[in-house]
Steps between C-alpha positions, in 0.01 A plus 500: 500500500748750636505647851332837553737795545552611860512871402184582308330790329304588816825529698645742248185713496505509880862631496422770246191617691700515824760724335226727366326521841831592663531794259790377288470579131812309392620161620682203354359161566726197486327161485705189573306186410783276615507653852125583489554861610395843387741784575407866468754778438338833583601810302671558173626219282860433417675780309499465126808336351682674219431345160719199430682508166513157342744498202301216343210744450712717263451439133 
């Protein structure tokens, strides 16, 4: 039997509800299972990257 994860579903729901209560509509949530942490980045996400052209996709 494997060990139960330290960061669970309830923890993630608690983070999302806290962001909503604080009035933030957009936030990025980073979950590190190795370090057993949940980091919240408030605001907009990372800017979109330009499309990457892969020459192997050309036919």
